[in-house]
Backbone as JSON, one array per atom type, in Angstrom:
{
  "sequence": "MHEPHPHLAPPSRRATLGGLLSATRQLTPAVAARTWPLALLAGLLGAGSGDTEDFELTASSAVVFGVGALVMCALLFGLYVWMIRRAAPALAIAPLPPLSVGRALGAGIVAGAFVLGGLVLLVIPGLIAIVLLQLMLPLVAFEAMRGLEAASESVALVRANAGTFTGLAVLTFVVYLVLDPYTWSSDPFGLPSVVAIAVQVAINAAITVASITAYALAWRELRAVVQVPAAAAPSDPIHPRETQLTY",
  "N": [[82.94, -7.79, 112.08], [82.63, -10.86, 113.81], [85.37, -13.06, 114.44], [85.77, -16.67, 114.08], [86.87, -18.46, 116.92], [90.01, -20.06, 117.21], [89.99, -22.27, 119.08], [87.39, -23.33, 119.01], [84.95, -25.69, 118.75], [83.99, -27.85, 115.89], [81.19, -27.12, 113.7], [79.5, -29.28, 113.7], [79.07, -30.53, 116.07], [77.04, -31.68, 118.8], [74.45, -31.17, 121.25], [72.79, -32.84, 123.86], [69.72, -33.23, 125.31], [69.22, -34.75, 127.63], [71.98, -34.98, 128.51], [72.59, -32.37, 129.07], [70.6, -31.58, 131.22], [71.44, -33.57, 133.23], [74.02, -32.51, 133.73], [73.51, -29.97, 134.45], [71.95, -30.29, 136.7], [74.0, -31.23, 138.51], [75.9, -29.29, 138.61], [74.7, -26.84, 139.15], [74.55, -26.0, 142.12], [77.25, -25.32, 142.51], [77.37, -23.15, 140.89], [75.54, -21.52, 142.07], [76.66, -21.0, 144.37], [78.65, -19.06, 143.57], [77.07, -17.02, 142.41], [74.87, -16.18, 143.87], [74.35, -13.61, 145.13], [73.88, -11.83, 143.02], [71.98, -13.33, 141.63], [69.83, -12.94, 143.42], [69.33, -10.39, 143.18], [68.61, -10.22, 140.49], [66.24, -11.65, 140.73], [64.6, -10.02, 142.3], [64.45, -7.98, 140.47], [63.02, -9.11, 138.42], [60.66, -9.86, 139.77], [59.63, -7.31, 140.48], [59.17, -6.39, 137.82], [57.08, -7.76, 136.95], [54.6, -6.93, 137.78], [51.87, -5.89, 136.59], [49.23, -5.51, 136.99], [47.41, -3.33, 137.4], [47.72, -2.02, 135.19], [46.94, 0.05, 132.47], [46.18, -0.12, 129.07], [47.02, 2.09, 126.65], [47.64, 4.18, 123.63], [49.73, 5.85, 124.27], [50.61, 4.92, 126.58], [51.37, 2.34, 125.89], [53.75, 2.88, 124.43], [55.35, 3.85, 126.37], [55.46, 1.57, 128.02], [56.71, -0.19, 126.27], [59.27, 0.96, 125.97], [60.15, 0.92, 128.55], [60.17, -1.89, 128.98], [62.12, -2.77, 127.27], [64.46, -1.4, 128.5], [64.41, -2.83, 130.77], [64.88, -5.35, 129.88], [67.44, -4.98, 128.94], [68.84, -4.48, 131.5], [68.44, -6.79, 132.84], [69.53, -8.76, 131.21], [72.21, -7.75, 130.99], [72.74, -8.31, 133.73], [72.57, -10.98, 133.91], [74.65, -11.71, 132.19], [76.73, -10.9, 133.77], [76.48, -12.67, 135.77], [76.88, -15.23, 134.56], [79.44, -15.09, 133.62], [80.74, -14.78, 136.15], [80.29, -17.33, 137.01], [81.81, -18.91, 135.45], [84.39, -20.1, 136.15], [83.5, -22.22, 137.78], [82.3, -23.86, 135.98], [84.28, -24.75, 134.51], [85.3, -23.12, 132.36], [87.46, -21.08, 130.7], [90.13, -18.87, 129.62], [88.19, -15.68, 129.87], [87.14, -13.51, 127.21], [87.59, -9.87, 127.06], [84.77, -7.78, 127.94], [82.58, -5.22, 127.34], [80.39, -3.21, 129.45], [78.57, -1.74, 127.89], [78.34, -3.27, 125.65], [77.18, -5.63, 126.52], [74.73, -4.6, 127.58], [73.53, -3.64, 125.29], [73.21, -5.98, 123.7], [71.25, -7.0, 125.43], [69.05, -5.33, 124.78], [68.72, -5.93, 122.15], [67.93, -8.65, 122.22], [65.61, -8.34, 123.72], [64.05, -6.77, 122.05], [63.55, -8.5, 119.86], [62.18, -10.48, 121.0], [59.87, -9.15, 122.33], [58.8, -7.76, 120.2], [58.08, -10.02, 118.7], [56.19, -11.15, 120.42], [54.17, -9.18, 120.28], [53.43, -9.59, 117.66], [51.11, -11.56, 117.36], [51.93, -13.46, 119.38], [52.96, -16.1, 118.91], [55.34, -15.75, 117.21], [57.0, -14.55, 119.05], [57.29, -16.54, 121.05], [58.79, -18.38, 119.47], [61.0, -16.83, 119.06], [62.2, -16.7, 121.6], [62.87, -19.42, 121.91], [64.9, -19.66, 119.95], [66.69, -17.76, 120.56], [68.17, -18.62, 122.87], [70.87, -19.24, 123.2], [72.05, -16.84, 123.1], [72.89, -15.4, 125.45], [75.29, -16.88, 126.6], [76.89, -16.62, 124.2], [77.36, -13.89, 124.09], [78.53, -13.47, 126.57], [80.68, -15.43, 126.76], [82.06, -15.11, 124.38], [82.1, -12.38, 123.71], [80.35, -11.36, 121.79], [78.57, -9.05, 119.62], [75.28, -7.75, 119.86], [73.36, -8.38, 117.57], [74.97, -10.04, 116.08], [75.29, -12.1, 117.94], [72.74, -13.0, 118.29], [72.11, -14.02, 115.53], [74.03, -16.03, 115.46], [73.16, -17.62, 117.68], [70.5, -18.48, 116.67], [71.51, -20.07, 114.53], [72.88, -22.19, 115.79], [70.95, -23.16, 117.39], [68.95, -24.02, 115.67], [70.32, -26.08, 114.48], [70.12, -27.82, 116.7], [67.61, -28.42, 117.27], [65.67, -30.0, 118.65], [66.79, -30.42, 121.17], [66.83, -27.7, 122.22], [64.25, -26.84, 122.1], [63.06, -28.61, 123.74], [64.35, -27.83, 126.1], [63.45, -25.18, 126.41], [60.78, -25.74, 126.76], [60.77, -27.18, 129.0], [61.93, -25.33, 130.94], [59.74, -23.4, 130.92], [57.56, -25.09, 131.98], [58.82, -25.56, 134.54], [58.79, -22.89, 135.62], [55.95, -22.61, 135.78], [55.33, -24.56, 137.57], [56.97, -24.22, 139.86], [56.86, -21.52, 140.46], [54.35, -20.07, 141.74], [53.46, -17.5, 141.52], [53.33, -16.74, 138.95], [50.85, -17.22, 137.99], [49.11, -16.27, 139.89], [48.75, -13.38, 141.92], [48.63, -13.44, 144.64], [49.19, -16.23, 145.82], [49.3, -17.6, 148.33], [48.38, -16.13, 150.32], [50.06, -14.57, 151.85], [51.75, -12.03, 153.91], [52.85, -9.01, 152.34], [55.51, -8.39, 152.3], [56.68, -10.73, 152.83], [55.65, -12.39, 150.84], [56.85, -11.17, 148.64], [59.51, -11.75, 149.24], [59.52, -14.42, 149.05], [58.88, -14.87, 146.28], [61.15, -13.63, 145.04], [63.2, -15.4, 146.01], [62.47, -17.82, 144.57], [62.52, -16.99, 141.9], [65.21, -16.56, 141.76], [66.36, -18.86, 142.22], [65.47, -20.41, 139.92], [66.62, -18.85, 137.82], [69.41, -19.27, 138.33], [69.65, -21.97, 137.77], [68.88, -21.98, 135.04], [70.69, -20.28, 133.66], [72.86, -21.84, 134.14], [72.39, -24.14, 132.53], [72.35, -22.9, 129.98], [75.0, -22.02, 129.8], [76.3, -24.52, 129.96], [75.31, -25.72, 127.62], [76.33, -24.03, 125.6], [79.13, -24.54, 126.22], [79.22, -27.21, 125.48], [78.73, -27.21, 122.77], [80.47, -25.41, 121.63], [83.19, -25.29, 122.82], [86.46, -26.42, 123.09], [88.38, -29.01, 124.63], [91.52, -28.49, 126.1], [93.34, -29.35, 127.84], [95.25, -32.23, 128.8], [93.64, -35.38, 129.06], [94.18, -37.09, 131.12], [94.84, -35.6, 133.27], [92.41, -34.61, 134.32], [89.79, -33.56, 136.29], [86.68, -34.83, 137.8], [83.86, -34.55, 135.71], [80.66, -33.76, 134.85], [79.58, -33.85, 132.1], [81.82, -34.31, 130.47], [83.57, -36.62, 131.47], [86.27, -37.42, 131.48], [87.62, -35.19, 130.88], [88.94, -31.84, 131.13], [89.63, -28.43, 132.06], [88.11, -25.99, 130.02], [89.22, -24.29, 127.37], [88.8, -21.02, 126.09]],
  "CA": [[82.61, -9.35, 112.01], [83.37, -11.81, 114.75], [86.09, -14.14, 113.8], [85.75, -17.75, 114.87], [88.07, -18.58, 117.73], [90.68, -21.3, 116.78], [89.71, -23.31, 119.92], [86.06, -23.71, 119.04], [84.63, -26.98, 118.08], [83.37, -27.76, 114.59], [79.67, -26.96, 113.84], [78.76, -30.56, 113.71], [79.01, -30.86, 117.49], [75.7, -31.61, 119.15], [74.15, -31.22, 122.63], [71.68, -33.65, 124.12], [68.85, -32.61, 126.42], [69.56, -35.45, 128.86], [73.23, -34.6, 129.09], [72.32, -30.99, 129.73], [69.92, -31.73, 132.45], [72.23, -34.12, 134.16], [75.16, -31.63, 134.13], [72.87, -28.75, 135.2], [71.49, -30.67, 138.22], [75.14, -31.53, 139.36], [76.67, -28.0, 138.65], [73.99, -25.66, 139.64], [74.96, -25.63, 143.41], [78.47, -24.63, 142.37], [77.21, -21.92, 140.14], [74.77, -20.69, 142.9], [77.7, -20.38, 145.43], [79.38, -18.01, 143.08], [76.36, -15.99, 141.9], [73.68, -15.97, 144.63], [73.88, -12.19, 145.35], [73.32, -11.35, 141.71], [70.78, -14.09, 141.41], [68.75, -12.43, 144.24], [69.09, -9.04, 142.64], [67.85, -10.54, 139.26], [64.9, -12.23, 141.11], [63.97, -8.92, 142.65], [63.94, -7.09, 139.28], [62.0, -9.97, 137.81], [59.48, -9.77, 140.59], [59.08, -6.06, 140.29], [58.79, -6.08, 136.48], [55.9, -8.66, 136.54], [53.48, -6.35, 138.36], [51.27, -5.04, 135.53], [47.8, -5.71, 137.37], [46.67, -1.96, 137.2], [48.12, -1.22, 133.82], [45.84, 0.23, 131.45], [46.79, -0.01, 127.78], [46.58, 3.16, 125.67], [48.64, 4.34, 122.69], [50.9, 6.56, 124.86], [51.08, 3.92, 127.62], [52.06, 1.14, 125.19], [55.06, 3.29, 124.07], [56.1, 3.88, 127.6], [55.6, 0.23, 128.5], [57.74, -0.88, 125.42], [60.54, 1.42, 126.24], [60.46, 0.41, 129.93], [60.36, -3.4, 128.83], [63.47, -2.85, 126.68], [65.4, -1.08, 129.51], [64.34, -4.0, 131.76], [65.56, -6.52, 129.19], [68.86, -4.76, 128.88], [69.29, -4.58, 132.78], [68.38, -8.21, 133.36], [70.53, -9.44, 130.37], [73.52, -7.38, 131.6], [72.94, -8.91, 135.02], [72.64, -12.48, 133.54], [75.9, -11.9, 131.72], [77.62, -10.77, 134.85], [76.49, -13.85, 136.59], [77.44, -16.34, 133.9], [80.9, -14.94, 133.69], [81.35, -15.21, 137.42], [80.2, -18.73, 137.16], [82.64, -19.66, 134.45], [85.39, -21.05, 136.74], [82.79, -23.44, 138.35], [81.98, -24.69, 134.75], [85.56, -25.06, 133.73], [85.3, -22.31, 131.09], [88.41, -20.01, 130.93], [89.85, -17.53, 130.16], [87.2, -15.01, 129.18], [87.52, -12.29, 126.6], [87.14, -8.6, 127.64], [83.38, -7.42, 127.64], [82.22, -3.83, 127.94], [79.06, -3.15, 129.89], [77.65, -1.37, 126.88], [78.02, -4.38, 124.68], [76.28, -6.62, 127.17], [73.38, -3.99, 127.7], [73.13, -3.52, 124.0], [72.74, -7.3, 123.44], [69.93, -7.24, 126.05], [68.01, -4.59, 124.03], [68.42, -6.65, 120.94], [67.17, -9.69, 122.6], [64.23, -7.89, 124.17], [63.33, -6.29, 120.89], [63.19, -9.6, 119.21], [61.14, -11.16, 121.88], [58.72, -8.3, 122.62], [58.17, -7.64, 118.93], [57.44, -11.25, 118.38], [54.97, -11.42, 121.26], [53.17, -8.25, 119.71], [52.95, -10.19, 116.42], [50.23, -12.59, 117.68], [52.53, -14.27, 120.44], [53.73, -17.37, 118.53], [56.79, -15.32, 116.9], [57.85, -14.31, 120.23], [57.72, -17.79, 121.53], [59.8, -18.82, 118.74], [62.25, -16.03, 119.35], [62.59, -17.14, 122.99], [63.61, -20.62, 121.68], [65.95, -19.46, 118.97], [67.83, -16.77, 121.14], [68.48, -19.26, 124.04], [72.34, -19.19, 123.35], [72.61, -15.43, 123.03], [73.54, -15.02, 126.76], [76.6, -17.3, 126.65], [77.63, -16.09, 123.24], [77.89, -12.56, 124.48], [79.29, -13.61, 127.89], [81.95, -16.06, 126.7], [82.72, -14.77, 123.21], [82.0, -10.99, 123.59], [79.73, -11.12, 120.49], [77.7, -8.03, 119.63], [73.85, -8.33, 120.0], [72.79, -8.89, 116.32], [75.84, -11.05, 115.76], [74.99, -13.21, 118.83], [71.38, -13.47, 117.86], [72.37, -14.8, 114.39], [74.68, -17.3, 115.79], [72.23, -18.44, 118.48], [69.59, -19.03, 115.77], [72.08, -21.15, 113.84], [73.23, -23.18, 116.73], [69.74, -23.78, 118.08], [68.32, -24.71, 114.71], [71.1, -27.36, 114.38], [69.88, -28.7, 117.85], [66.27, -27.96, 117.57], [64.97, -30.79, 119.6], [67.28, -30.23, 122.47], [66.54, -26.52, 122.83], [62.9, -26.82, 122.17], [62.78, -29.32, 125.11], [64.79, -27.01, 127.25], [62.5, -24.1, 126.53], [59.41, -26.12, 127.31], [60.91, -27.5, 130.47], [61.87, -24.03, 131.69], [58.34, -22.87, 131.09], [56.93, -25.81, 132.91], [59.33, -25.21, 135.85], [58.29, -21.64, 136.06], [54.66, -22.86, 136.16], [55.14, -25.58, 138.87], [57.69, -23.74, 141.03], [56.58, -20.19, 140.78], [52.91, -19.73, 141.61], [53.26, -16.04, 141.29], [53.18, -16.6, 137.38], [49.37, -17.3, 137.73], [48.34, -15.51, 140.85], [49.46, -12.33, 142.56], [48.87, -13.78, 146.08], [48.61, -17.68, 145.96], [49.32, -18.22, 149.73], [47.8, -15.16, 151.3], [51.1, -14.15, 152.73], [52.09, -10.62, 153.99], [53.43, -8.57, 151.09], [57.01, -8.41, 152.22], [57.04, -12.11, 152.86], [55.35, -12.81, 149.42], [57.94, -10.67, 147.74], [60.87, -12.56, 149.51], [59.35, -15.99, 148.45], [58.91, -14.75, 144.84], [62.42, -13.4, 144.64], [63.89, -16.61, 146.07], [61.93, -18.77, 143.51], [63.02, -16.44, 140.65], [66.6, -16.56, 141.77], [66.7, -20.31, 141.99], [65.35, -20.77, 138.45], [67.53, -18.16, 137.04], [70.67, -19.97, 138.44], [69.54, -23.3, 137.03], [68.74, -21.67, 133.74], [72.04, -19.82, 133.11], [73.81, -22.92, 134.22], [72.02, -24.86, 131.42], [72.71, -22.21, 128.9], [76.47, -22.15, 129.76], [76.74, -25.91, 129.51], [74.89, -25.95, 126.21], [77.45, -23.29, 124.9], [80.35, -25.37, 126.48], [79.15, -28.54, 124.69], [78.66, -26.91, 121.37], [81.6, -24.53, 121.07], [84.39, -25.39, 123.43], [87.38, -27.8, 122.88], [89.12, -29.23, 125.74], [92.92, -28.32, 125.63], [94.28, -30.03, 128.86], [95.19, -33.54, 128.6], [92.45, -35.97, 129.86], [94.72, -37.68, 132.18], [94.96, -34.59, 134.6], [91.07, -34.06, 134.48], [88.84, -33.85, 137.41], [85.3, -35.36, 137.44], [83.01, -33.64, 134.97], [79.35, -34.5, 134.35], [79.43, -34.05, 130.53], [83.04, -34.93, 130.02], [84.2, -37.2, 132.84], [87.63, -37.52, 131.35], [88.21, -33.9, 130.29], [89.1, -30.81, 132.23], [89.38, -27.11, 131.82], [87.82, -25.61, 128.68], [89.99, -22.98, 126.95], [88.27, -20.3, 125.08]],
  "C": [[83.34, -10.14, 113.0], [84.11, -12.92, 114.11], [86.03, -15.43, 114.58], [87.03, -18.06, 115.7], [88.73, -20.01, 117.34], [90.38, -22.49, 117.68], [88.3, -23.77, 119.86], [85.87, -24.93, 118.33], [83.91, -26.84, 116.73], [81.87, -27.62, 114.79], [78.97, -28.21, 113.99], [78.61, -31.25, 115.14], [77.61, -30.8, 117.98], [75.53, -31.78, 120.67], [72.89, -32.02, 122.84], [70.92, -33.07, 125.32], [69.09, -33.31, 127.79], [70.88, -35.18, 129.41], [73.17, -33.23, 129.77], [71.79, -31.03, 131.1], [70.73, -32.33, 133.49], [73.29, -33.25, 134.73], [74.6, -30.53, 134.93], [72.59, -29.12, 136.57], [72.75, -30.73, 139.05], [76.02, -30.14, 139.57], [75.96, -26.85, 139.19], [74.35, -25.26, 141.07], [76.23, -24.87, 143.3], [78.46, -23.19, 141.8], [76.45, -20.93, 141.17], [75.73, -20.15, 143.95], [78.45, -19.12, 144.99], [78.5, -16.82, 142.63], [75.19, -15.59, 142.66], [73.31, -14.47, 144.94], [73.35, -11.68, 144.16], [72.16, -12.09, 141.38], [69.51, -13.58, 142.16], [68.45, -11.04, 143.65], [68.19, -9.27, 141.33], [66.44, -10.98, 139.62], [64.09, -11.01, 141.53], [63.62, -8.09, 141.49], [62.89, -7.94, 138.69], [60.74, -9.76, 138.47], [58.8, -8.52, 140.4], [58.62, -5.9, 138.87], [57.48, -6.8, 136.08], [54.7, -8.02, 136.97], [52.82, -5.32, 137.38], [49.58, -5.16, 135.88], [47.04, -4.44, 137.17], [47.0, -1.25, 135.98], [47.07, -1.03, 132.87], [46.46, 0.69, 130.07], [46.22, 1.07, 126.91], [47.79, 3.26, 124.7], [49.94, 4.87, 123.47], [51.47, 5.56, 125.97], [51.89, 2.71, 126.97], [53.45, 1.61, 124.79], [55.93, 3.31, 125.31], [56.44, 2.52, 128.13], [56.66, -0.42, 127.57], [59.19, -0.42, 125.75], [61.02, 0.88, 127.58], [60.9, -1.14, 129.86], [61.85, -3.5, 128.23], [64.48, -2.54, 127.67], [65.52, -2.19, 130.51], [65.14, -5.15, 131.25], [67.0, -6.33, 129.23], [69.51, -4.83, 130.27], [69.53, -6.04, 133.17], [69.5, -9.01, 132.46], [72.0, -9.1, 130.74], [73.9, -8.06, 132.94], [73.21, -10.38, 134.77], [74.21, -12.67, 133.1], [76.98, -11.76, 132.75], [77.72, -12.06, 135.6], [77.14, -15.06, 135.9], [78.91, -16.16, 133.8], [81.53, -15.17, 135.09], [81.25, -16.7, 137.68], [81.17, -19.53, 136.31], [83.65, -20.46, 135.05], [84.68, -22.37, 137.39], [82.38, -24.41, 137.18], [83.05, -25.04, 133.99], [85.66, -24.38, 132.45], [86.33, -21.11, 131.43], [89.43, -20.03, 129.93], [88.81, -16.91, 129.41], [87.61, -13.8, 128.39], [86.98, -10.96, 127.32], [85.69, -8.34, 127.06], [83.08, -6.24, 128.1], [80.79, -4.03, 128.41], [78.1, -2.65, 128.72], [77.36, -2.36, 125.87], [77.08, -5.38, 125.23], [74.88, -5.94, 127.33], [72.82, -3.86, 126.27], [72.53, -4.89, 123.44], [71.46, -7.57, 124.13], [68.76, -6.55, 125.31], [67.77, -5.27, 122.87], [67.55, -7.88, 121.16], [65.72, -9.36, 122.94], [63.4, -7.39, 123.04], [62.72, -7.45, 120.08], [61.97, -10.18, 119.83], [59.83, -10.46, 121.95], [58.11, -7.98, 121.2], [57.53, -8.86, 118.38], [56.12, -11.55, 119.09], [53.79, -10.43, 120.72], [52.68, -8.93, 118.43], [52.28, -11.59, 116.69], [50.89, -13.78, 118.64], [53.41, -15.25, 119.8], [55.08, -16.8, 117.99], [57.55, -15.06, 117.96], [58.17, -15.39, 121.05], [58.82, -18.44, 120.81], [61.17, -18.06, 118.92], [62.9, -16.4, 120.59], [63.36, -18.45, 122.84], [64.89, -20.45, 120.98], [67.11, -18.56, 119.67], [68.34, -17.48, 122.56], [70.03, -19.13, 124.32], [72.91, -17.75, 123.29], [73.45, -14.94, 124.31], [75.04, -15.63, 126.77], [77.53, -16.91, 125.52], [78.18, -14.75, 123.52], [78.78, -12.64, 125.67], [80.61, -14.25, 127.64], [82.71, -15.73, 125.42], [82.76, -13.22, 122.85], [81.4, -10.61, 122.23], [78.84, -9.89, 120.68], [76.23, -8.47, 119.55], [73.36, -9.0, 118.81], [73.55, -10.08, 115.88], [75.46, -12.38, 116.6], [73.76, -13.73, 118.54], [71.44, -14.32, 116.52], [73.04, -16.06, 114.62], [73.99, -18.18, 116.59], [71.19, -19.18, 117.57], [70.17, -20.24, 114.97], [72.45, -22.35, 114.67], [72.01, -23.87, 117.2], [68.99, -24.53, 116.93], [69.06, -25.98, 114.45], [70.78, -28.33, 115.53], [68.52, -28.33, 118.24], [65.6, -28.66, 118.65], [65.39, -30.55, 121.04], [66.92, -28.78, 123.0], [65.02, -26.25, 122.91], [62.46, -27.46, 123.5], [63.28, -28.53, 126.3], [64.04, -25.81, 127.52], [61.2, -24.46, 127.25], [59.6, -26.52, 128.81], [61.13, -26.48, 131.36], [60.5, -23.51, 131.98], [57.52, -23.71, 132.14], [57.36, -25.6, 134.38], [58.91, -24.04, 136.37], [56.75, -21.8, 136.61], [54.48, -23.53, 137.47], [55.77, -24.83, 140.08], [57.43, -22.4, 141.42], [55.07, -19.95, 140.64], [52.43, -18.4, 141.36], [53.04, -15.81, 139.8], [51.64, -16.65, 137.11], [48.52, -16.71, 138.81], [49.21, -14.49, 141.74], [49.6, -12.51, 143.95], [48.37, -15.12, 146.23], [48.48, -18.11, 147.5], [48.73, -17.3, 150.76], [48.83, -14.73, 152.42], [51.22, -12.64, 152.9], [52.93, -10.2, 152.8], [54.79, -8.67, 151.0], [57.43, -9.88, 152.22], [56.84, -12.76, 151.55], [56.47, -12.36, 148.5], [59.29, -11.43, 148.0], [60.69, -13.91, 148.92], [59.45, -15.88, 146.96], [60.27, -14.57, 144.32], [63.45, -14.55, 144.8], [63.58, -17.63, 144.98], [62.52, -18.29, 142.16], [64.59, -16.58, 140.64], [67.04, -17.88, 141.49], [66.51, -20.78, 140.55], [66.24, -20.06, 137.65], [68.92, -18.89, 137.34], [70.83, -21.18, 137.69], [69.49, -22.96, 135.46], [70.01, -21.16, 133.01], [73.1, -20.82, 133.21], [73.63, -23.87, 132.97], [72.48, -24.25, 130.21], [74.19, -22.27, 128.76], [77.03, -23.52, 129.4], [76.41, -26.12, 128.12], [76.04, -25.36, 125.28], [78.76, -24.12, 124.98], [80.47, -26.6, 125.61], [79.26, -28.4, 123.36], [79.97, -26.16, 120.81], [82.96, -24.8, 121.71], [85.1, -26.65, 123.19], [88.21, -27.85, 124.13], [90.69, -29.16, 125.32], [93.73, -29.0, 126.57], [94.16, -31.49, 128.65], [94.24, -34.18, 129.52], [92.92, -36.64, 131.16], [94.79, -36.98, 133.57], [93.59, -34.13, 134.88], [90.59, -34.48, 135.71], [87.61, -34.52, 136.75], [84.54, -34.25, 136.78], [81.75, -34.33, 134.62], [79.11, -34.91, 132.91], [80.7, -34.79, 130.09], [83.83, -35.46, 131.08], [85.63, -37.42, 132.67], [88.32, -36.24, 130.91], [88.23, -32.91, 131.45], [88.8, -29.43, 131.7], [89.17, -26.7, 130.36], [88.53, -24.31, 128.44], [89.19, -22.23, 125.88], [89.32, -19.38, 124.51]]
}
């Protein structure tokens, strides 16, 4: 069982959507500067995993598809964990606990199983899972939680801030629809295939960086306690008189 860290904030702490969006807008460039190669790799994996146009669903192919989807979830989640840990200094989050690759990939399989299982069950449970599991990524990355433990903790934190995280999920969905035309058309601009893939990868990478920044800031607002005196603090979008967050 994961023991609460003595520097974590009390459960009554709240995150606001406006504060998260403002801080995300200001800090995303700093996160991008530290994570852009990984973001492009994540964008490439995401672009490749979305091509199911010629997929024919049968009993055997459904099993193969499900296993492949879980593997892809594990790889992407592990990559996101790597990204968010690299971004921690830009977000004034330090130090980080040791985290094994296996634990990160295992958490990705857990997250993927919940979401994919929910989507199979008439879609709505999957959408609910997407909302409730938004904090799994920073809980694994910053607290080294195991998959099921991180899922349970994410559900508890999100339910306590339901309006904020529902709004964040809806906004993320809208951003994907508006900024990524490849979500509704395989060839929206009639570009050569190589150029189209490059554009899609760049769009996916940009949205991924902004998303992980928002999740990290949400975790920081809900969980972290500032340890350094405010008098020595640099400018900070959420806590303008506070500085490095100690985990």
